[in-house]
C-alpha positions as CSV (number, residue, x, y, z in Angstrom):
1,M,-34.5,26.9,-17.1
2,Y,-31.6,25.0,-15.9
3,I,-32.4,21.7,-14.3
4,C,-29.0,20.9,-13.0
5,I,-26.8,23.5,-12.4
6,C,-23.5,21.6,-11.7
7,N,-23.7,20.0,-15.4
8,A,-25.8,23.1,-17.1
9,I,-28.5,20.8,-18.4
10,R,-31.5,22.5,-19.2
11,E,-35.1,21.2,-19.0
12,N,-35.6,21.2,-22.9
13,E,-32.4,19.0,-23.1
14,L,-33.9,16.6,-20.3
15,R,-37.0,16.3,-22.2
16,R,-35.7,15.5,-25.4
17,V,-33.5,13.0,-23.8
18,A,-36.5,11.4,-21.9
19,R,-38.4,10.7,-25.2
20,H,-35.4,8.5,-26.4
21,V,-33.6,7.0,-23.1
22,S,-35.7,4.8,-20.9
23,G,-34.8,5.0,-17.2
24,D,-34.0,7.4,-14.2
25,A,-32.7,10.7,-14.3
26,E,-29.0,9.2,-13.9
27,A,-29.8,7.3,-17.2
28,C,-30.8,10.3,-19.0
29,Y,-27.9,12.5,-17.7
30,A,-25.4,9.6,-18.8
31,A,-27.1,9.8,-22.2
32,L,-26.0,13.4,-22.5
33,G,-22.3,12.6,-21.4
34,K,-23.1,14.0,-17.9
35,R,-23.6,12.3,-14.4
36,P,-25.1,14.0,-11.3
37,N,-22.4,15.7,-8.9
38,C,-24.3,17.2,-6.0
39,G,-27.6,15.4,-6.5
40,S,-29.9,18.2,-5.3
41,C,-31.5,18.1,-8.9
42,L,-32.7,14.7,-9.2
43,D,-35.9,14.9,-7.6
44,D,-36.7,17.7,-10.2
45,A,-35.2,15.7,-12.9
46,E,-37.3,12.9,-12.6
47,D,-40.5,15.1,-12.2
48,V,-39.6,16.7,-15.6
49,L,-39.0,13.1,-16.9
50,F,-42.2,11.4,-15.7
51,E,-44.4,14.6,-17.2
52,E,-42.4,14.3,-20.4
53,R,-43.0,10.5,-20.9
54,E,-46.7,11.0,-19.4
55,L,-47.3,13.4,-22.1
56,G,-45.5,11.3,-24.6
57,F,-48.1,8.4,-23.9
58,Q,-51.1,10.4,-24.1
59,S,-50.5,11.8,-27.4
60,A,-49.6,8.1,-28.4
61,A,-52.8,6.8,-27.1
62,A,-54.9,9.8,-28.9
63,A,-53.2,8.9,-32.1
């Protein structure tokens, strides 16, 4: 699924970057060599980042 249509950023790409880049959606976009254009995706992107990082913290705590 695409999170950002303007930049063709897929959810799986954003999740991968979220594991390696701290910061907000704009920081993750920058790590992909992109930047927000219209900005309508940023709320959804932040939700994906939060979810991915939360899963990472739960996995680390279980280990």
